[in-house]
N, C-alpha and C positions, 0 to 999 in steps of 0.2 A: 369538441364536446361530445361525449357519448351518453353520460347520465343526464337525463332531462328533468326529472321530477320525482319526488318521494313524498309519501304521506303515511304516517302511522295512526292518524285519526285520534291522537291523544289530546290535542290542545284546543279542540272546539267541540261544542255540543250542537248537533244539527237542529235540535228542538228548542234551543235558546231563542227567546222572542226579540224581534226588532222593535223599533219605536211605535210601530203600528199594531203590535200584538201578534204578528205572524211569525212562524218559525224562520230563523235565519238560514236554515239549511246549511249549505257549505260556505256561505258568505264569500263566494267567488272562487273557492278552491276547486270547484267543479263547474262545468258548463251546465250540468243538470244533476239534481239529486232528488230521489223520491221524497215527496212530502212526508211520507211515513217513516223515513229513515231515522234510526235512533242510535245513540251511543251505548255500547255494551262493554262488559268486561273483555279485555283483549287476551292475547295469547299468553302474556306474561303478567305476573302480579303488578298491581298499580299501573296498568296500562289499559288503553281502551281500543275498541274496534268499531267498525261500522256495520250496522244490521240493516239489510235491505229486505223488508217484509214481502211475503207473497201478496200479489194483488195488482191492482191497476196503476199503482203509483210509479212503477218503473224502477230503474236501478241507478247506477252511478255512471255518469258520462263526463269525460274530460276531453276538451279540444287542446291540441298542442299549439304552441306559439308560432310554429313554422311547420310546413309540410315536410314529410320524410319519405324516402323510398325504401327504408328499412326501419323496423321497429321491434323492440323487445319489451314485453310487459310481464311483470311478475307480481304475484300477490299471494298471501295466505288466505285460503278460503275454507269455509265450513258450510256444509249444506244441511238443512233440516231434513229429517226423514220424509220421504215422499212416496206416494203410491204409483204404481205402474199405469199411468194414464196416457202415456205417449207424450207428455209435456216434460221434456228433459231440461233440467236446470241449466241456465247459462252461467258459466264461471267467468271467462274473460273473452274479450274480442277486440278487434281493430277494424276501422272502416276508412274508406278513402274520401277524398274531398267531394266527390259526386254523390256520396251516400248510396252508391249503386253496387259496390263490391265490399263485402264484409267477410272476414275470417273469424270464426269463433269456436271456443271450446265448450262443449257441454259434457255433462256426466250422465251416463245411462243408468237404467234401473239395476244393472248388474255391477255398478261401480266403476266401469271402464270409461276412460275419457274418449270423447268423439270429436273429431275435427271436422267442421263444416265450412263450406263456402256458400255465402248467401248472395244472390244476384237480385237486383231490384231493391226498391226502397219501401219503407213503411210496412204496412200489413200485407202488401202485395209481393213482398220479397219471397224468394223461393230458396230453400235450403238444399244443398247437395252434400251428402255425406262423402267426405274424402278418405278418411281413415279412422280406424278404431284401435285403441291401445290394447295390449295384452295385460298390462299392469292395471291394478284396480286401486281405487281410493275409497276406503270404507266410509260410509255415511256416519255423521255425527262428529268425527274428528276433524282437526285442522290439517290441511294439506297445502303445501306450497306448489303452486302451478305457474309455469312460465310458458309464454307463447312468443315465438319469433317469426316474423313475416319479412322476407326480402322480396321486393317486387321484381318481376321480370316476365316477359311474354312467353319465354320457353326455358328460361334459366332461373326462375324464381325458386326459393326454398321456403319450406314450412317446417318448424320444429316445435314440439311440445315437450316440456319436462315436468315430471311429477316428483316432488321431494328430492330434487337434485339428480334424478335419473332420466335419461332420454326415453320418452314413452312413444313418441311419434316423430318420424323424420321423413321428409319427402323432398326430392330435388327434381330439377328439370321440369318445373311446374309453370303454368301460366297463372301468375298470382295477380294480374291486373284486370284481365277480362275486359279491356278497353276503358277501365276507369282511370281516375287520377291518382296522385300520390296520397300517402296516408296522412290523416289529420286527427282522427278521433279514436279514443279507447273507451271501453265500457266494461262494466261488471254487473252481474245479476240479471240483466235483461238486455235484449237488443234495443237500441234507442227507439223510443216511441211505442214500446210494447210492455205489457205487464211482466212482473217477475213470476215465473211458474211456481216457485217455492221460495221460502226464506233462505237468503244467502248472507253469510257474515264475511266481511273482508277486513284484512289487517295487513300492515307492512307492505305497502304497494310501491313499486318502482317502475319507471319508464326510462328506456334508453334506446339509442340507435347504434349503428355500427361504425360511426365516424370516430376520429380522434385516435389516441394511442392507448387509452386505458378504458375499462368498462365497455368493451366493444362486443362482449358476448354475454351469455347468461351469468348473472351474479349469484344465482343459487338462493337458498333459504336465508334471506337477510332480515334484519330487524331495523326498525326506524324509531329512534328515541327522540322525544321532544325534551329539550334541555332549555330551561328558562334562564333569564338574566338573574344573577344573584348579587351583583355589585356594579357600580359605575366603573367604566373603563378610563383610559387615559384621555380620551377625546370627549369633551363635555361642552358642546356649543348650542344645544337645543334648549329651549325654555321648558321648565317643568311646571305643570299645573295640577293642583289637587293632591300632591304627594310630597313627601320629604326629600325624595331623590328620584332621579330618572329611572333607575332600575325598578323601583317600586311602582312607578307610574305605568311601566310597560308590562308588568307581570300579572296584571289582574284581568286582562282580556275585555275591558269595557271602557267607556268614556268618562267614568267617574274621576279618573285621573289620566293625564296624557303628557306627551312632550310635543312641542311645536317648533317649527322653523319658519321664520318670516322671509328669509332670503335664501338664495341658492348657495351651495358650497359649504353649508354647515354640517359638521360631522358629530355623531354621537356613538360612542362604542360602549360595550358592556362586557364584563366578565360573566361567562355563563357557567351553569352547573357542569361538573366534570362528567366524562363518560361513565356509565355504570360499570361495575367491576366485571370484566370479561377476560378470558384467557386469550392472549395475543389477538386482539381485535384487528380486523382489516377495515379501514374506513374508505368507502367508495366515493364519498362526497359529503359536503356540508351544505345544508340549505338554510338560508336565513329567511324566516317567515315573519311578515309584518302585517299587523292589523291597522290599516291606515285609511285616511280619506283626505280630500282637499277641503279647505274652509273658505275659499274665495272664488270669484269668477275667473275664467281663463284656465289655462293648463296648470295642473298641479302634479309635480313629478317627484320621485324619490329613487334612490339607488340602495341596493344592499351593499354592506361594507364589511371587510375583514381586515384586521390588523394582526400580522404574524411576524414577530421579530421586528426588523427594521422596515419591513415591506407592508404596503397598504394596497388593497385592490378593491375596486367597486364593480358592480354589475352594470348592465345596460339600464337606461332610463325606464322606470315603471310609471305609467300614467295612472293617476289616482282618480277615483270617482267621488261623487257627492256623498255617497253613503259608505259606511265602514265596510271594508272588504279585505280578505286575506290576499297578500301578494308574496311572491317567493322569488328568491335569487339564489341560484345554485353555484357553489364554488367547488368544482370537481378536484382542483389541485390546490395545494398550499402555495400561496404567492411567494413565500419565503423559500426561494429555490425552484419554484415551479415543479414541485414534486408531489407525489401522492401523500395524503395526510397520514400522520402517525398519531397514536394516542397522546404522546407527550406534546407534540406540536399543537394538537387541537386544544388540549387542556390549558396551554399557555397562551393561546390566541384570544383576541377579542373580536366580537361581532356586533354589528349595528347598522346604522342608516346614514345616508348623506342626502341632504336636500338638493334638488336639481332644478 
């Protein structure tokens, strides 16, 4: 597995209210999201992006499911105009398990990208400027920024790309500084600190360098949220509050739902086709589920894909008492264990299995 997580911020509103009247924020999609974060118009028509406002709320923080010794993070970012106050906006960053070693990309007042190493945690952390790009990213526009960190005490590497072009590259680095493996990624602010200026984020991906595909920069990618549009061939879950299963799962709330009382039940859906693109390359497919358990004890679910005569499921996903987003990423088409094509994706069905 190389591709770990994707998010286009299209399918949820961080300001939607929970049963207590408080914003749902990321509903589990992130470890932390600024309480002031809002959904805005995205890079493409009919799409959304995430706005991280300047101020004490902080930014976007996500912890990985497992630690990594190499990590690639990419996202489209847009920075609000800012004054030369010495507070350089944080675009992207990664942090280790000890929260003591952080690598982050900032943008300077002249539009050049700056790569920093932060040692120490919280407000006591100390930033060391490692390198500054020659390339510039104009304020106001969207730019696709990617950061790669490969850990090593003397053979680590650091690379930053801007709009598909290598802007900073460093080798033979000490990228651990005595810390642990990588666990956390962030945007807009160093975890626990305010956003210096407003930063918009769209089309985010996380990957490592393992596996045989998606082991390096993916470039300027788009993440499309495609909803269920019809029931699939597998229909074993109970539908409540809707005429069909696909209608129940397409509204994003509990006014209607599907339920499974025992393990091993499968529900698949025909989803919307890919938007029209010229020879699209599909790096992976992520099944996203808004789910919760409804009884005591463990409640688990799996992501499901049906492609041709082949069916694949993800690892078990433990559910919580409250609704939360859960994801299962299928990097390869199980029908042949090959990379996804547009035709294969449009013919496949995706869904859930109770566990």
